Every structure is written in structure tokens, then in C-alpha cells.
One Martini backbone bead per residue (centre of mass of N, CA, C, O) as a GRO file, in nm:
protein
  482
    1MET     BB    1   6.074  -7.780   5.527
    2THR     BB    2   6.356  -7.658   5.401
    3ASN     BB    3   6.456  -7.548   5.119
    4PRO     BB    4   6.695  -7.581   4.913
    5PRO     BB    5   6.918  -7.424   4.753
    6SER     BB    6   6.983  -7.306   4.466
    7LEU     BB    7   7.218  -7.312   4.227
    8ALA     BB    8   7.201  -7.011   4.160
    9SER     BB    9   7.243  -6.898   4.448
   10LEU     BB   10   7.519  -7.030   4.493
   11ALA     BB   11   7.661  -6.906   4.251
   12ASN     BB   12   7.618  -6.611   4.327
   13ARG     BB   13   7.773  -6.625   4.595
   14ARG     BB   14   8.041  -6.723   4.482
   15THR     BB   15   8.084  -6.489   4.290
   16PHE     BB   16   8.090  -6.268   4.501
   17LEU     BB   17   8.333  -6.379   4.665
   18LYS     BB   18   8.536  -6.405   4.427
   19SER     BB   19   8.487  -6.088   4.311
   20SER     BB   20   8.564  -5.893   4.561
   21GLY     BB   21   8.894  -5.852   4.593
   22VAL     BB   22   8.948  -6.006   4.870
   23GLY     BB   23   9.155  -6.118   5.086
   24LEU     BB   24   9.223  -6.265   5.378
   25GLY     BB   25   9.351  -6.019   5.511
   26ALA     BB   26   9.119  -5.821   5.459
   27ALA     BB   27   8.886  -5.982   5.585
   28ALA     BB   28   9.006  -5.973   5.880
   29LEU     BB   29   8.900  -5.673   5.956
   30SER     BB   30   8.631  -5.753   6.091
   31ALA     BB   31   8.744  -5.745   6.390
   32MET     BB   32   8.732  -5.415   6.410
   33TRP     BB   33   8.421  -5.455   6.380
   34GLN     BB   34   8.066  -5.411   6.532
   35ALA     BB   35   7.789  -5.383   6.367
   36ASP     BB   36   7.723  -5.692   6.419
   37ALA     BB   37   7.663  -5.857   6.700
   38SER     BB   38   7.617  -6.154   6.615
   39ALA     BB   39   7.854  -6.186   6.419
   40SER     BB   40   8.078  -6.106   6.615
   41SER     BB   41   8.023  -6.322   6.825
   42ALA     BB   42   8.078  -6.566   6.643
   43ALA     BB   43   8.372  -6.495   6.574
   44LEU     BB   44   8.485  -6.487   6.866
   45GLU     BB   45   8.402  -6.780   6.954
   46THR     BB   46   8.593  -6.911   6.705
   47SER     BB   47   8.890  -6.783   6.707
   48HIS     BB   48   8.956  -6.918   7.010
   49TYR     BB   49   9.037  -7.224   7.052
   50GLN     BB   50   9.031  -7.434   7.375
   51GLY     BB   51   8.897  -7.701   7.340
   52LEU     BB   52   8.779  -7.972   7.489
   53PRO     BB   53   8.576  -8.088   7.700
   54GLY     BB   54   8.772  -8.254   7.956
   55LEU     BB   55   9.038  -8.127   7.866
   56PRO     BB   56   9.244  -8.277   8.018
   57HIS     BB   57   9.254  -8.596   8.171
   58LEU     BB   58   9.548  -8.522   8.276
   59PRO     BB   59   9.832  -8.440   8.385
   60ALA     BB   60  10.062  -8.236   8.231
   61LYS     BB   61  10.399  -8.225   8.105
   62ALA     BB   62  10.306  -8.097   7.829
   63LYS     BB   63  10.223  -7.818   7.600
   64ARG     BB   64  10.422  -7.902   7.362
   65VAL     BB   65  10.540  -7.965   7.015
   66ILE     BB   66  10.857  -8.067   6.863
   67PHE     BB   67  10.905  -8.189   6.532
   68LEU     BB   68  11.198  -8.351   6.404
   69CYS     BB   69  11.214  -8.416   6.063
   70MET     BB   70  11.409  -8.659   5.886
   71ALA     BB   71  11.365  -8.658   5.568
   72GLY     BB   72  11.422  -9.008   5.430
   73GLY     BB   73  11.592  -9.165   5.647
   74PRO     BB   74  11.791  -9.213   5.887
   75SER     BB   75  12.066  -9.374   5.999
   76HIS     BB   76  12.109  -9.567   6.280
   77LEU     BB   77  12.413  -9.673   6.203
   78GLU     BB   78  12.509  -9.336   6.199
   79THR     BB   79  12.400  -9.242   6.504
   80PHE     BB   80  12.273  -9.467   6.764
   81ASP     BB   81  12.353  -9.778   6.635
   82TYR     BB   82  12.595  -9.970   6.729
   83LYS     BB   83  12.770 -10.245   6.535
   84GLU     BB   84  13.015 -10.469   6.571
   85ASP     BB   85  12.926 -10.711   6.394
   86LEU     BB   86  12.888 -10.544   6.135
   87ALA     BB   87  13.181 -10.456   6.110
   88LYS     BB   88  13.297 -10.751   6.083
   89MET     BB   89  13.088 -10.807   5.816
   90ASP     BB   90  13.206 -10.640   5.610
   91GLY     BB   91  13.119 -10.762   5.280
   92GLN     BB   92  12.939 -10.979   5.365
   93PRO     BB   93  12.697 -11.183   5.366
   94MET     BB   94  12.373 -11.175   5.430
   95PRO     BB   95  12.184 -11.340   5.625
   96ASP     BB   96  11.891 -11.507   5.550
   97SER     BB   97  11.757 -11.504   5.839
   98PHE     BB   98  11.688 -11.192   5.815
   99THR     BB   99  11.553 -11.153   5.498
  100GLN     BB  100  11.359 -11.371   5.459
  101GLY     BB  101  11.048 -11.247   5.364
  102GLN     BB  102  11.127 -10.951   5.360
  103PRO     BB  103  11.088 -10.617   5.330
  104ILE     BB  104  11.230 -10.462   5.040
  105ALA     BB  105  11.300 -10.232   4.835
  106GLN     BB  106  11.561 -10.201   4.611
  107LEU     BB  107  11.696 -10.494   4.709
  108GLN     BB  108  11.515 -10.676   4.576
  109GLY     BB  109  11.680 -10.965   4.449
  110LYS     BB  110  11.959 -10.901   4.564
  111GLU     BB  111  12.267 -10.890   4.661
  112LEU     BB  112  12.360 -10.929   5.008
  113LYS     BB  113  12.553 -10.695   5.198
  114CYS     BB  114  12.740 -10.588   5.439
  115GLN     BB  115  12.737 -10.268   5.624
  116GLY     BB  116  12.928 -10.092   5.791
  117PRO     BB  117  13.011  -9.849   5.972
  118MET     BB  118  13.095  -9.497   5.859
  119THR     BB  119  13.170  -9.453   6.167
  120LYS     BB  120  13.227  -9.341   6.473
  121PHE     BB  121  13.187  -9.403   6.823
  122ARG     BB  122  13.077  -9.230   7.127
  123ARG     BB  123  13.082  -9.136   7.454
  124HIS     BB  124  12.836  -8.937   7.638
  125GLY     BB  125  12.829  -8.811   7.915
  126ASP     BB  126  12.714  -8.944   8.208
  127SER     BB  127  12.548  -9.173   8.042
  128GLY     BB  128  12.707  -9.284   7.779
  129GLN     BB  129  12.614  -9.218   7.504
  130LEU     BB  130  12.587  -9.349   7.184
  131ILE     BB  131  12.753  -9.147   6.933
  132SER     BB  132  12.824  -9.024   6.645
  133ASP     BB  133  13.059  -8.830   6.464
  134PHE     BB  134  12.833  -8.680   6.297
  135MET     BB  135  12.720  -8.583   6.615
  136PRO     BB  136  12.868  -8.376   6.828
  137TRP     BB  137  12.625  -8.202   6.945
  138HIS     BB  138  12.468  -8.439   7.067
  139GLY     BB  139  12.677  -8.497   7.289
  140LYS     BB  140  12.580  -8.234   7.462
  141ILE     BB  141  12.267  -8.386   7.489
  142ALA     BB  142  12.277  -8.678   7.612
  143ASP     BB  143  12.130  -8.602   7.903
  144ASP     BB  144  11.839  -8.513   7.752
  145ILE     BB  145  11.804  -8.781   7.597
  146CYS     BB  146  11.590  -9.041   7.451
  147VAL     BB  147  11.681  -9.337   7.305
  148ILE     BB  148  11.513  -9.515   7.048
  149ARG     BB  149  11.615  -9.849   6.917
  150SER     BB  150  11.295  -9.990   6.854
  151MET     BB  151  11.169  -9.903   6.595
  152VAL     BB  152  10.852  -9.932   6.411
  153THR     BB  153  10.699  -9.990   6.091
  154GLU     BB  154  10.478 -10.028   5.777
  155GLN     BB  155  10.635  -9.834   5.571
  156ILE     BB  156  10.877  -9.830   5.284
  157ASN     BB  157  10.777  -9.560   5.171
  158HIS     BB  158  10.775  -9.233   5.203
  159ASP     BB  159  10.484  -9.128   5.190
  160PRO     BB  160  10.343  -9.353   5.361
  161ALA     BB  161  10.536  -9.317   5.603
  162HIS     BB  162  10.453  -9.030   5.671
  163THR     BB  163  10.157  -9.088   5.704
  164PHE     BB  164  10.197  -9.284   5.940
  165MET     BB  165  10.347  -9.092   6.130
  166ASN     BB  166  10.116  -8.857   6.126
  167THR     BB  167   9.832  -9.063   6.150
  168GLY     BB  168   9.854  -9.399   6.190
  169THR     BB  169   9.821  -9.425   5.870
  170ALA     BB  170   9.816  -9.496   5.512
  171LEU     BB  171   9.564  -9.336   5.488
  172SER     BB  172   9.427  -9.100   5.329
  173GLY     BB  173   9.253  -8.837   5.520
  174ARG     BB  174   9.382  -8.818   5.790
  175PRO     BB  175   9.469  -8.692   6.074
  176SER     BB  176   9.705  -8.524   6.215
  177MET     BB  177   9.872  -8.480   6.505
  178GLY     BB  178   9.841  -8.171   6.517
  179SER     BB  179   9.533  -8.175   6.481
  180TRP     BB  180   9.452  -8.345   6.722
  181ILE     BB  181   9.577  -8.162   6.942
  182ASN     BB  182   9.414  -7.903   6.868
  183TYR     BB  183   9.136  -8.030   6.903
  184GLY     BB  184   9.173  -8.106   7.206
  185LEU     BB  185   9.344  -7.827   7.328
  186GLY     BB  186   9.428  -7.616   7.160
  187SER     BB  187   9.543  -7.286   7.188
  188GLU     BB  188   9.735  -7.051   7.363
  189GLY     BB  189   9.696  -6.869   7.123
  190SER     BB  190   9.539  -6.598   6.900
  191ASP     BB  191   9.774  -6.501   6.660
  192LEU     BB  192   9.822  -6.811   6.592
  193PRO     BB  193   9.856  -7.099   6.492
  194GLY     BB  194   9.856  -7.426   6.643
  195PHE     BB  195   9.983  -7.526   6.351
  196VAL     BB  196  10.321  -7.551   6.236
  197VAL     BB  197  10.518  -7.540   5.927
  198LEU     BB  198  10.863  -7.635   5.843
  199THR     BB  199  11.117  -7.610   5.581
  200SER     BB  200  11.410  -7.792   5.460
  201ILE     BB  201  11.726  -7.819   5.269
  202GLY     BB  202  11.972  -8.099   5.262
  203GLY     BB  203  12.125  -8.325   5.042
  204ARG     BB  204  11.980  -8.616   4.934
  205ASN     BB  205  11.707  -8.643   4.770
  206PRO     BB  206  11.452  -8.442   4.818
  207GLN     BB  207  11.166  -8.524   4.924
  208PRO     BB  208  10.851  -8.472   4.894
  209ILE     BB  209  10.602  -8.268   5.076
  210ALA     BB  210  10.285  -8.295   5.142
  211SER     BB  211  10.017  -8.113   5.272
  212ARG     BB  212   9.861  -8.373   5.379
  213GLN     BB  213  10.052  -8.414   5.632
  214TRP     BB  214   9.875  -8.148   5.766
  215SER     BB  215   9.598  -8.253   5.783
  216ALA     BB  216   9.256  -8.272   5.918
  217GLY     BB  217   9.068  -8.428   5.759
  218PHE     BB  218   8.769  -8.500   5.938
  219LEU     BB  219   8.829  -8.252   6.060
  220PRO     BB  220   8.821  -7.947   6.098
  221SER     BB  221   9.009  -7.724   5.902
  222ARG     BB  222   9.122  -7.541   6.140
  223PHE     BB  223   9.341  -7.790   6.224
  224GLN     BB  224   9.536  -7.738   6.024
  225GLY     BB  225   9.824  -7.682   5.892
  226VAL     BB  226  10.068  -7.411   5.867
  227GLU     BB  227  10.270  -7.291   5.626
  228PHE     BB  228  10.592  -7.161   5.655
  229ASN     BB  229  10.809  -6.968   5.510
  230SER     BB  230  11.165  -6.945   5.518
  231SER     BB  231  11.128  -6.750   5.271
  232GLY     BB  232  11.011  -6.463   5.229
  233GLU     BB  233  10.696  -6.495   5.246
  234PRO     BB  234  10.560  -6.657   5.512
  235VAL     BB  235  10.257  -6.584   5.406
  236HIS     BB  236  10.013  -6.621   5.197
  237TYR     BB  237   9.776  -6.363   5.162
  238VAL     BB  238   9.801  -6.171   5.436
  239ARG     BB  239   9.791  -5.926   5.286
  240ASN     BB  240   9.683  -5.647   5.166
  241PRO     BB  241   9.534  -5.524   4.911
  242ALA     BB  242   9.570  -5.318   4.667
  243GLY     BB  243   9.341  -5.041   4.667
  244VAL     BB  244   9.212  -5.097   4.959
  245SER     BB  245   9.020  -4.965   5.179
  246SER     BB  246   8.898  -4.966   5.493
  247ALA     BB  247   8.604  -4.899   5.419
  248GLN     BB  248   8.570  -5.123   5.209
  249GLN     BB  249   8.637  -5.357   5.392
  250LYS     BB  250   8.419  -5.314   5.600
  251GLN     BB  251   8.170  -5.344   5.420
  252LEU     BB  252   8.233  -5.626   5.299
  253VAL     BB  253   8.289  -5.794   5.557
  254GLU     BB  254   8.019  -5.752   5.692
  255THR     BB  255   7.857  -5.889   5.469
  256ILE     BB  256   7.996  -6.166   5.476
  257THR     BB  257   7.941  -6.228   5.773
  258ARG     BB  258   7.634  -6.220   5.753
  259LEU     BB  259   7.606  -6.441   5.543
  260ASN     BB  260   7.737  -6.665   5.706
  261ALA     BB  261   7.550  -6.648   5.955
  262HIS     BB  262   7.282  -6.688   5.808
  263ARG     BB  263   7.348  -6.957   5.675
  264ASN     BB  264   7.416  -7.111   5.952
  265GLN     BB  265   7.125  -7.120   6.067
  266SER     BB  266   7.042  -7.360   5.855
  267VAL     BB  267   7.315  -7.562   5.830
  268ARG     BB  268   7.533  -7.603   6.047
  269ASN     BB  269   7.841  -7.538   5.947
  270PRO     BB  270   8.166  -7.568   6.053
  271GLU     BB  271   8.302  -7.429   5.801
  272ILE     BB  272   8.186  -7.150   5.858
  273ASP     BB  273   8.321  -7.108   6.126
  274THR     BB  274   8.603  -7.135   6.006
  275ARG     BB  275   8.586  -6.888   5.821
  276ILE     BB  276   8.542  -6.678   6.037
  277ALA     BB  277   8.800  -6.749   6.200
  278ALA     BB  278   9.002  -6.690   5.968
  279TYR     BB  279   8.966  -6.387   5.959
  280GLU     BB  280   9.070  -6.336   6.244
  281MET     BB  281   9.346  -6.476   6.218
  282ALA     BB  282   9.453  -6.309   5.979
  283PHE     BB  283   9.457  -6.044   6.126
  284GLN     BB  284   9.651  -6.126   6.349
  285MET     BB  285   9.885  -6.212   6.146
  286GLN     BB  286   9.955  -5.927   6.035
  287THR     BB  287  10.120  -5.884   6.309
  288SER     BB  288  10.258  -6.153   6.418
  289VAL     BB  289  10.439  -6.251   6.181
  290PRO     BB  290  10.642  -6.018   6.151
  291ASP     BB  291  10.734  -6.043   6.447
  292LEU     BB  292  10.835  -6.333   6.433
  293MET     BB  293  11.042  -6.290   6.180
  294ASN     BB  294  11.176  -6.066   6.355
  295VAL     BB  295  11.517  -6.119   6.472
  296SER     BB  296  11.648  -5.841   6.577
  297ASP     BB  297  11.601  -5.914   6.897
  298GLU     BB  298  11.831  -6.104   6.867
  299PRO     BB  299  12.110  -6.202   6.970
  300ARG     BB  300  12.400  -6.282   6.820
  301GLU     BB  301  12.453  -6.545   6.988
  302ILE     BB  302  12.191  -6.684   6.901
  303LEU     BB  303  12.232  -6.691   6.598
  304ASP     BB  304  12.503  -6.847   6.618
  305MET     BB  305  12.400  -7.092   6.767
  306TYR     BB  306  12.202  -7.174   6.518
  307GLY     BB  307  12.291  -7.065   6.235
  308ALA     BB  308  12.129  -6.790   6.178
  309GLU     BB  309  11.959  -6.630   5.898
  310PRO     BB  310  11.756  -6.419   5.778
  311GLY     BB  311  11.589  -6.591   5.515
  312ASP     BB  312  11.762  -6.875   5.450
  313GLY     BB  313  11.595  -7.156   5.509
  314SER     BB  314  11.708  -7.300   5.746
  315PHE     BB  315  11.719  -7.512   6.008
  316GLY     BB  316  11.824  -7.304   6.208
  317SER     BB  317  11.600  -7.091   6.163
  318ASN     BB  318  11.365  -7.288   6.231
  319CYS     BB  319  11.449  -7.338   6.524
  320LEU     BB  320  11.416  -7.047   6.613
  321LEU     BB  321  11.117  -7.027   6.532
  322ALA     BB  322  11.022  -7.251   6.718
  323ARG     BB  323  11.081  -7.101   6.978
  324ARG     BB  324  10.898  -6.854   6.912
  325LEU     BB  325  10.638  -7.017   6.883
  326ALA     BB  326  10.637  -7.138   7.167
  327GLU     BB  327  10.624  -6.862   7.316
  328ARG     BB  328  10.332  -6.800   7.150
  329GLY     BB  329  10.150  -7.086   7.180
  330VAL     BB  330  10.223  -7.310   7.001
  331ARG     BB  331  10.146  -7.650   6.998
  332PHE     BB  332  10.251  -7.741   6.693
  333ILE     BB  333  10.585  -7.815   6.562
  334HIS     BB  334  10.695  -7.879   6.221
  335LEU     BB  335  11.008  -8.008   6.115
  336TYR     BB  336  11.158  -8.026   5.794
  337HIS     BB  337  11.434  -8.226   5.663
  338ARG     BB  338  11.548  -8.250   5.336
  339GLY     BB  339  11.806  -8.532   5.266
  340TRP     BB  340  11.798  -8.862   5.388
  341ASP     BB  341  11.826  -9.031   5.101
  342HIS     BB  342  12.084  -9.283   5.131
  343HIS     BB  343  12.173  -9.489   4.869
  344GLY     BB  344  12.436  -9.310   4.832
  345ASP     BB  345  12.704  -9.171   4.957
  346LEU     BB  346  12.658  -9.159   5.272
  347ALA     BB  347  12.888  -9.010   5.417
  348ARG     BB  348  12.859  -8.737   5.271
  349HIS     BB  349  12.549  -8.690   5.331
  350MET     BB  350  12.562  -8.710   5.634
  351LYS     BB  351  12.743  -8.467   5.676
  352THR     BB  352  12.556  -8.261   5.554
  353CYS     BB  353  12.306  -8.304   5.737
  354CYS     BB  354  12.454  -8.269   6.010
  355ASP     BB  355  12.567  -7.985   5.961
  356LEU     BB  356  12.263  -7.862   5.939
  357THR     BB  357  12.131  -8.008   6.228
  358ASP     BB  358  12.299  -8.054   6.487
  359LYS     BB  359  12.342  -7.771   6.615
  360PRO     BB  360  12.045  -7.666   6.612
  361THR     BB  361  11.942  -7.884   6.803
  362TRP     BB  362  12.113  -7.805   7.039
  363ALA     BB  363  12.016  -7.510   7.053
  364LEU     BB  364  11.721  -7.564   7.114
  365LEU     BB  365  11.754  -7.717   7.381
  366THR     BB  366  11.933  -7.506   7.523
  367ASP     BB  367  11.744  -7.263   7.501
  368LEU     BB  368  11.500  -7.385   7.644
  369LYS     BB  369  11.650  -7.447   7.908
  370GLN     BB  370  11.737  -7.151   7.976
  371ARG     BB  371  11.410  -7.062   7.969
  372GLY     BB  372  11.232  -7.300   8.105
  373MET     BB  373  11.092  -7.491   7.848
  374LEU     BB  374  11.170  -7.800   7.841
  375ASP     BB  375  10.975  -7.923   8.058
  376ASP     BB  376  10.708  -7.829   7.850
  377THR     BB  377  10.873  -7.955   7.597
  378LEU     BB  378  10.829  -8.172   7.330
  379ILE     BB  379  11.088  -8.360   7.172
  380ILE     BB  380  11.119  -8.490   6.834
  381TRP     BB  381  11.338  -8.732   6.667
  382GLY     BB  382  11.307  -8.823   6.315
  383GLY     BB  383  11.198  -9.053   6.085
  384GLU     BB  384  11.007  -9.273   5.884
  385PHE     BB  385  11.283  -9.440   5.887
  386GLY     BB  386  11.541  -9.642   5.808
  387ARG     BB  387  11.830  -9.849   5.747
  388THR     BB  388  12.015 -10.080   5.612
  389PRO     BB  389  12.274 -10.320   5.668
  390MET     BB  390  12.291 -10.303   5.365
  391PHE     BB  391  12.432 -10.267   5.071
  392GLN     BB  392  12.426  -9.973   4.849
  393GLY     BB  393  12.557  -9.961   4.524
  394LYS     BB  394  12.887  -9.844   4.428
  395GLY     BB  395  13.159  -9.949   4.528
  396THR     BB  396  13.260  -9.749   4.815
  397ASN     BB  397  12.991  -9.549   4.783
  398GLY     BB  398  12.773  -9.636   4.981
  399GLY     BB  399  12.452  -9.733   5.097
  400ARG     BB  400  12.098  -9.733   5.198
  401ASP     BB  401  11.806  -9.869   5.251
  402HIS     BB  402  11.505  -9.912   5.338
  403HIS     BB  403  11.373  -9.934   5.692
  404ILE     BB  404  11.123 -10.099   5.937
  405LYS     BB  405  11.240 -10.313   6.175
  406GLY     BB  406  11.469 -10.091   6.270
  407PHE     BB  407  11.506  -9.787   6.465
  408SER     BB  408  11.576  -9.438   6.541
  409MET     BB  409  11.484  -9.227   6.817
  410TRP     BB  410  11.398  -8.915   6.995
  411MET     BB  411  11.344  -8.778   7.328
  412ALA     BB  412  11.248  -8.460   7.495
  413GLY     BB  413  11.137  -8.345   7.762
  414GLY     BB  414  10.814  -8.336   7.872
  415GLY     BB  415  10.869  -8.614   8.074
  416ILE     BB  416  11.153  -8.710   7.998
  417LYS     BB  417  11.418  -8.935   8.037
  418GLY     BB  418  11.723  -8.847   8.048
  419GLY     BB  419  12.004  -9.031   7.962
  420THR     BB  420  11.863  -9.255   7.777
  421SER     BB  421  11.771  -9.590   7.678
  422PHE     BB  422  11.557  -9.783   7.440
  423GLY     BB  423  11.605 -10.060   7.329
  424GLN     BB  424  11.670 -10.311   7.061
  425THR     BB  425  11.867 -10.450   6.830
  426ASP     BB  426  12.026 -10.654   6.670
  427GLU     BB  427  12.356 -10.731   6.582
  428LEU     BB  428  12.278 -10.584   6.278
  429GLY     BB  429  12.019 -10.384   6.281
  430TYR     BB  430  11.734 -10.509   6.181
  431ASN     BB  431  11.580 -10.602   6.444
  432ALA     BB  432  11.354 -10.551   6.678
  433VAL     BB  433  11.394 -10.719   7.017
  434GLU     BB  434  11.365 -10.481   7.240
  435ASN     BB  435  11.125 -10.294   7.323
  436VAL     BB  436  10.908 -10.245   7.116
  437VAL     BB  437  10.829  -9.953   6.899
  438HIS     BB  438  10.558  -9.819   6.784
  439ILE     BB  439  10.410  -9.556   6.643
  440ARG     BB  440  10.160  -9.574   6.831
  441ASP     BB  441  10.331  -9.548   7.091
  442LEU     BB  442  10.436  -9.270   7.036
  443HIS     BB  443  10.159  -9.134   7.028
  444ALA     BB  444  10.062  -9.219   7.311
  445THR     BB  445  10.291  -9.075   7.464
  446MET     BB  446  10.240  -8.791   7.366
  447LEU     BB  447   9.949  -8.766   7.470
  448HIS     BB  448  10.006  -8.825   7.766
  449LEU     BB  449  10.198  -8.574   7.811
  450LEU     BB  450   9.938  -8.382   7.732
  451GLY     BB  451   9.682  -8.525   7.894
  452ILE     BB  452   9.600  -8.775   7.702
  453ASN     BB  453   9.381  -9.031   7.650
  454PRO     BB  454   9.397  -9.238   7.379
  455GLN     BB  455   9.132  -9.417   7.441
  456ARG     BB  456   8.940  -9.135   7.470
  457PHE     BB  457   9.046  -9.014   7.181
  458LYS     BB  458   8.761  -8.988   6.984
  459VAL     BB  459   8.599  -9.026   6.651
  460PRO     BB  460   8.335  -9.060   6.463
  461PHE     BB  461   8.402  -9.274   6.162
  462GLN     BB  462   8.275  -9.487   5.952
  463GLY     BB  463   8.188  -9.673   6.218
  464LEU     BB  464   8.430  -9.552   6.386
  465ASP     BB  465   8.659  -9.507   6.654
  466LEU     BB  466   8.879  -9.246   6.600
  467GLY     BB  467   9.238  -9.200   6.623
  468LEU     BB  468   9.570  -9.166   6.630
  469THR     BB  469   9.588  -9.483   6.739
  470GLY     BB  470   9.337  -9.603   6.655
  471VAL     BB  471   9.207  -9.953   6.688
  472LEU     BB  472   9.463 -10.048   6.793
  473GLU     BB  473   9.714 -10.133   6.979
  474SER     BB  474   9.853  -9.936   7.250
  475ARG     BB  475  10.134  -9.774   7.428
  476VAL     BB  476  10.275  -9.641   7.700
  477ILE     BB  477  10.614  -9.540   7.765
  478LYS     BB  478  10.689  -9.547   8.094
  479GLU     BB  479  11.004  -9.602   8.109
  480ILE     BB  480  11.070  -9.285   7.988
  481LEU     BB  481  10.945  -9.153   8.234
  482VAL     BB  482  10.942  -8.935   8.511
   0.00000   0.00000   0.00000
């Protein structure tokens, strides 16, 4: 049996790596030289991961996912789920039969009054989809989207609800959906991460989004999401450090690569493979990221279509970047817009959020459609939960509390039947009562469209066979598929 390395030897190696003075971008230049054949071979074998053997399980309708997360919880009652009875009961007590014994966030123990819709709804498109006046540009894509009006989740506060939406469980430390998909299918491109995250802000009370929301959990860390900054330097530490010549980089990186490869012969640690692959990816990103972020090659009408200005950090610019990432083979693109937590002054803040996101969402779908990419790109829109039918706040500028028993999301492209709606909430928009769709069902449907059987896509962990859909029952929503 080989003796384990001493603490001193580990410390010396860590000290050497830490004090080498070379950042990730510089280390990545190892891909340019092939002085050590075996080390170079190992790096190249792990640099472009192309998925698990045997996947996809079935013909895929979608190649990639763009998830538009309206972080904070948009109100279904001011977007896609008009309730005439709720409008008639505006200001009246909320019937106890709906709320008794039910989880309510900040309204728990308070007098509950009905809050009618705060805007009008109109029918749009040949399909006649009911969409609120807060979202006029959504009306133009009514025939492309499938609105699911019967979503339910299990977590009533923001962070655990995001965790549940992203991982299928409220337990921290599980892989996110983007990580699962990249682990299963790999990335189509070799010069960008397979899972990219972009964030924007605008509206009321932008809740923080922790980086663990795009963690790889117990999967190898190479599958975690990479956050791109919407303004300033797009990726931290990807540039070469000042004062380090190419010759110095070459000598140092070759040595580090040999050390990693030699060490891995004895420990067989996948995280060392991840480290070697990260050097290669970082080198590729030194060229690909500036090209991605340079939108000077986009026609003025496209920039105007999205409402995008380079470096402004807006949701519109992020939607344009999402299209460019999709074109370059990125498998999972997650856009967060923070500002939908409307506990008060809902009408004003809804207008702010919709003004920032409504037209760019239309632009993204329209642009992808014009380029022939919508058919194999699955787009998902929604928040971590909905809002209550009950009034919250003071005076006439009321808002709505968090709500998990019924809310709306939509899907489009990639095998989805556009111009349709699925499921219903009750007459006051409180409970999902028809064709209820759990978050796990949403995950199962997404995996199915990517060609993955969710029941067969599992990894042994802590005595359980775990996957994105967990160990509980889930179903593919076949009624909304083409």
C-alpha cells in the first residue's frame, strides 16, 4: 500500500501553487505547448467533455435551455392568470376555506382581504391567450408560448425556493439543473463553459442570489455554472497577469501540469482532472469571452430590438448575450432578473419590472425564431413562486405576499406546443386545481425534451440514487409537447 503524502509535502505543494504568481488565465496557456506528451494528452481528453456514454436516451427536441428567472416571485394575478371573481371580491375578507391551515409568509395571523387584479387583461394572438396589460410585448409572442397556470412548489421563502427550483430539493449542496444537464450531455462548444449565469437588477427589493444556486453539488466541480458579469470585466481573473512573459508562463504551467498528472496517477481524483481542464478552458476563454461580449458586429436594429447597450448590465443586454451564447454552443444559460418581490406598491413595481424585461423577452424569442434556433432552444420563464390573492401593505398601494399553492410559468421552443395554456387555479387564484404541475414535473419535462429519461438519469450519493427529479414521483407533461 502506498503511504499517504505527509502534511509537509502537501503544504509545500500548496505553497508552490499559491505563490507561483500566475492566475487562471496565465495557467491556461499550457494548452499552447506540448512538452510533456502524457500531460498534454490528459489535459486535452478532459478539456471538452461531451457527456455520458449512452446519452441522450431518446431523440432530443431541444439542444439547449435558456431559463429566464424573474427572481422575487412575479404575481401570476398580474401577468397570466386573470380572475374575475377575485376582481369582484376586491377589498372583501378572504374566505377562511382557502387559507385556514395553509402556509402564508408575512401575512400569517393577519386580517386577510382579497386584492383584485391591478391591471386589465386582453386576449392576444390567434390562440387568444389572456395576458395582462403590464406585458404588451408578451402579447406579440402569445402564439409561441405555453402558459402553465397550475405550478406548485414547496418552499415559501426566497432562498430555499430558488434552491428548490434549481435543484429539486431545499437541501443545500445538491447539483443545479444546469450542472445536471452539462454532466449528462456535455457542451456543444469547447471555448466557453457549458453553463453560464447572467444577472440584472430592477424593481423592488432585489433579493440576493447566492452562487450556490448554480453549484455542481456532489457532481465534479467542472459542471458548476460560471457567472459572467453584465458590466465591466465579464469574467474575473481570466486575463494574463502583468509582468509575466510567455516563456515564464510556459515553464511554470508545464511544471504544474506535470505535478497534477503525476499526483493523479496515485490518487485518481476527478477534481485534479477538473483543474487540468480548467486551465484549458480558461485559455480558450481568453479569446472567446472578449469576442462574445463585443457586440459591435450586431446591427443597430438588433440592439434596439433588445433595448441593449454594451456594458449596461440590463436584462435586455443579457438576453442578447444569451442568444450569442446559444449560438456558440452553451448548453444551459440562466438569466436572473432581481426585483420582483412586490410586497407593496405592486402596480408601480410591476410596471418597472415589466418595462425592463417584457420587450427583451419578446426580442429573444423573435430573434431565435428568425435565426431558425427556437425549434431546438427550450425557453422557460418564471419565478421561484407566485403571489397571494390577498392584499398586503398599507392604504391603496398594496402588494402581495409569497405564494406556493398556485402560480404561472411558461415554456416555449424546443418541442413545446405554442399558443396553448395548461392547468388552472381556483376562482380566486389560490390553489392549483386542474392539471397541477410540480417543480419536479417541470424538471422532468425539461430533461425529456433534451433527450434524457429522468428516471434513468441518477447518481449514487449517500445511499440513494439521486437525480434532478429526486427520488419522489415526477411526470413528463406530455400534453404540452408537440
